C-alpha positions, -999 to 999 in steps of 0.1 A, spaced: 0 1 0 28 22 8 43 16 -27 20 39 -46 19 68 -29 55 69 -32 53 62 -67 31 90 -71 55 115 -56 84 100 -77 65 107 -115 47 138 -100 80 164 -112 81 145 -143 42 150 -153 46 189 -144 77 193 -174 45 191 -202 12 209 -202 -18 216 -224 -22 255 -211 -1 282 -202 -15 314 -178 -5 347 -193 -9 383 -188 -38 383 -210 -49 348 -206 -47 314 -211 -36 296 -243 -38 262 -253 -28 234 -276 -43 246 -314 -41 280 -307 -30 304 -335 7 323 -333 -14 356 -336 -32 346 -301 -8 336 -280 12 372 -289 -24 388 -281 -21 365 -244 10 360 -239 32 394 -259 65 387 -276 82 362 -271 120 365 -255 137 342 -280 121 330 -316 141 305 -335 132 287 -365 134 251 -369 124 240 -403 98 223 -420 74 194 -408 51 176 -435 17 175 -433 -11 159 -450 -20 197 -466 19 199 -473 52 215 -459 47 235 -420 71 257 -411 86 251 -371 91 274 -344 105 275 -311 94 306 -290 105 307 -252 89 328 -226 109 338 -194 118 330 -172 89 336 -153 76 340 -113 99 309 -94 122 309 -122 100 286 -150 112 287 -186 85 282 -215 88 266 -246 61 269 -268 62 249 -305 45 258 -332 34 240 -365 19 254 -395 14 287 -371 -5 269 -343 6 260 -308 15 221 -307 29 218 -274 41 236 -244 71 226 -220 89 242 -192 118 242 -170 128 257 -140 160 283 -153 192 285 -138 
């Protein structure tokens, strides 16, 4: 019985690094939001990198990574866009 709570404590930090939403000053952004919506809610990113292209059924789509932070608590957020849509949100504690 004690193994389950201990296992949950060990796995919890790993689960906290990926998220489907990010709270910003002017709202919450979610997977699937347009890049323009993210800028309207979070402002301009501190870094913006063009990664390359990925192929989707409709053709090539540009891939970008935007960085926000560090924010309160020292968290840095990495937002990945494919074809102008938010595809993934990752975070890590900054140095």
